[in-house]
C-alpha positions as CSV (number, residue, x, y, z in Angstrom):
1,M,153.1,107.5,90.0
2,N,151.5,109.5,92.7
3,L,148.2,107.9,93.7
4,S,146.9,110.9,95.6
5,Q,143.6,112.0,94.0
6,N,144.1,110.6,90.5
7,Q,140.8,111.6,88.9
8,D,141.3,109.3,85.9
9,L,141.8,106.1,87.9
10,I,138.9,103.7,87.7
11,F,138.6,101.3,90.7
12,C,137.5,97.8,90.1
13,F,136.3,96.3,93.4
14,D,136.7,92.8,94.6
15,T,134.2,91.2,96.9
16,S,136.7,91.4,99.8
17,A,136.8,95.2,99.5
18,F,133.1,95.5,99.7
19,V,132.8,93.1,102.6
20,D,135.6,94.7,104.6
21,I,134.1,98.1,104.1
22,H,130.7,96.8,105.2
23,R,131.9,94.8,108.2
24,H,134.5,97.2,109.6
25,L,134.5,100.7,108.2
26,V,130.9,101.9,107.6
27,R,130.0,102.0,111.2
28,L,133.1,104.0,112.0
29,I,132.9,106.2,108.9
30,P,129.2,106.7,108.0
31,E,130.2,109.1,105.1
32,L,131.8,106.2,103.3
33,Y,128.8,104.8,101.5
34,P,127.8,108.3,100.1
35,E,131.4,108.7,98.9
36,L,131.3,105.3,97.2
37,D,128.0,106.2,95.6
38,K,129.7,109.3,94.1
39,L,132.4,107.1,92.7
40,F,129.9,104.6,91.2
41,N,127.8,107.5,89.7
42,S,130.9,109.1,88.2
43,G,132.0,105.9,86.5
44,R,135.1,105.6,88.7
45,L,134.0,102.5,90.6
46,I,133.0,99.4,88.8
47,S,133.0,95.7,89.5
48,H,132.0,92.4,87.9
49,K,128.6,90.6,87.8
50,I,130.3,87.7,89.5
51,V,131.2,90.0,92.5
52,F,127.6,91.1,92.5
53,E,126.5,87.5,92.7
54,E,128.9,86.7,95.5
55,I,127.7,89.6,97.6
56,T,123.9,89.5,97.0
57,T,121.7,87.0,98.6
58,R,118.3,85.8,97.5
59,S,117.2,85.6,101.1
60,K,113.9,87.1,102.1
61,K,115.8,89.0,104.8
62,P,118.9,90.3,103.0
63,D,121.7,91.8,104.9
64,S,122.5,95.5,104.7
65,L,125.4,95.0,102.2
66,T,123.0,93.3,99.8
67,K,120.4,96.0,100.3
68,W,123.1,98.7,99.5
69,I,124.5,96.8,96.5
70,R,121.3,95.6,94.7
71,P,120.4,99.1,93.3
72,K,123.9,99.4,91.9
73,E,123.7,96.3,89.7
74,I,124.2,98.4,86.6
75,F,127.8,99.2,87.7
76,F,128.7,95.5,87.7
77,K,129.9,94.5,84.3
78,D,128.6,91.4,82.5
79,V,130.6,88.5,81.3
80,S,131.9,88.9,77.7
81,L,133.4,86.4,75.3
82,R,136.8,88.2,75.5
83,Q,136.7,87.9,79.3
84,A,135.9,84.2,79.1
85,L,138.9,83.6,76.8
86,L,141.1,85.7,79.1
87,V,139.9,83.9,82.2
88,S,140.8,80.5,80.6
89,E,144.4,81.9,80.0
90,I,144.6,83.4,83.5
91,V,143.5,80.2,85.2
92,Q,145.9,78.1,83.1
93,K,148.8,80.3,84.2
94,F,147.6,80.7,87.8
95,P,145.5,77.6,88.8
96,T,145.6,78.4,92.5
97,L,143.8,81.7,91.9
98,I,140.5,79.8,92.0
99,H,139.0,77.1,94.1
100,Y,137.8,74.3,91.8
101,N,135.3,72.8,94.2
102,K,133.3,76.0,94.8
103,E,129.7,76.2,93.9
104,K,130.1,79.6,92.3
105,D,132.8,81.1,90.1
106,D,135.6,82.8,91.8
107,A,135.6,86.5,90.9
108,D,139.4,87.1,90.9
109,P,140.2,85.9,87.3
110,W,137.1,87.7,86.0
111,L,138.2,91.0,87.6
112,I,141.6,90.7,85.9
113,A,139.9,89.9,82.6
114,L,137.5,92.8,83.0
115,V,140.4,95.3,83.6
116,I,142.4,93.9,80.7
117,E,139.3,94.3,78.4
118,Q,138.3,97.7,79.8
119,R,141.7,99.3,79.6
120,S,142.0,98.3,75.9
121,M,138.9,100.4,75.1
122,P,139.4,104.2,74.9
123,D,136.9,106.4,76.7
124,I,134.8,108.7,74.6
125,F,136.5,111.8,76.1
126,S,140.1,110.6,76.5
127,S,142.6,108.0,75.5
128,L,143.0,104.6,77.3
129,Q,141.9,104.6,80.9
130,D,143.8,103.7,84.0
131,F,142.4,101.0,86.3
132,A,143.2,99.5,89.7
133,I,141.8,96.4,91.3
134,V,140.9,97.1,95.0
135,S,140.8,94.1,97.4
136,A,141.5,93.3,101.0
137,E,143.9,90.5,99.9
138,S,147.5,90.5,101.1
139,G,150.2,91.3,98.5
140,F,152.6,88.8,100.3
141,I,150.9,85.6,99.2
142,A,152.1,84.2,95.9
143,N,149.7,83.5,93.1
144,R,146.8,85.4,94.7
145,L,145.0,88.4,93.3
146,P,147.7,91.1,94.0
147,A,150.5,88.9,92.5
148,V,148.4,88.0,89.4
149,C,147.6,91.7,89.0
150,K,151.3,92.5,89.0
151,H,151.9,89.8,86.4
152,Y,149.4,91.5,84.1
153,S,150.7,95.0,84.9
154,I,147.4,95.9,86.7
155,R,147.7,98.1,89.7
156,H,146.4,96.5,92.9
157,L,145.3,98.6,95.9
158,D,144.4,97.6,99.4
159,L,141.8,99.7,101.2
160,P,144.3,102.2,102.8
161,E,145.8,102.8,99.3
162,F,142.3,103.2,97.9
163,F,141.5,105.9,100.5
164,K,144.8,107.6,99.7
165,A,144.1,107.5,95.9
166,N,140.9,109.4,96.6
167,G,142.5,111.9,98.9
168,W,140.5,110.6,101.9
169,S,141.8,110.6,105.4
170,V,140.3,109.3,108.6
171,N,140.8,111.4,111.7
172,L,140.5,110.1,115.2
173,R,138.5,112.2,117.6
174,T,137.8,111.6,121.2
175,T,134.2,112.0,122.1
176,N,132.8,112.5,125.6
177,P,131.2,109.3,126.9
């Protein structure tokens, strides 16, 4: 399938994608946040409440990523019973997908469960929707998010593939010092 500008594809973002965009890309591409806002508002960019909790901080002086994400909480889907059952199955099959001694839940199995749940529910205007999980994780490491996505027939995109799927390109220009 050609990923270029698939208008039906819904992107489910992992924490790593938000963090990498914030740390490395927004300063270079200031138009990126407004473009992500458009995807959020059109329903083409979603994530999970657990990702929201990983990103946001309760600090009295939150970082700029937290400030940008907080008003978008509505686009971060809640935990459901079906997801909880799916997460149990996913973690049994792929125990290294999570870190058992972490204080908070790892988002990866929840993202997979969210996509499995969401893609089984038809949209009001069309048939079943197409989803891709977007993360900064390498596809070369066994039993990590990209490999588990493949097992469940979920498309996984890294950030360059996400840009391509939206028809975005970055042009290098030389500016005068």
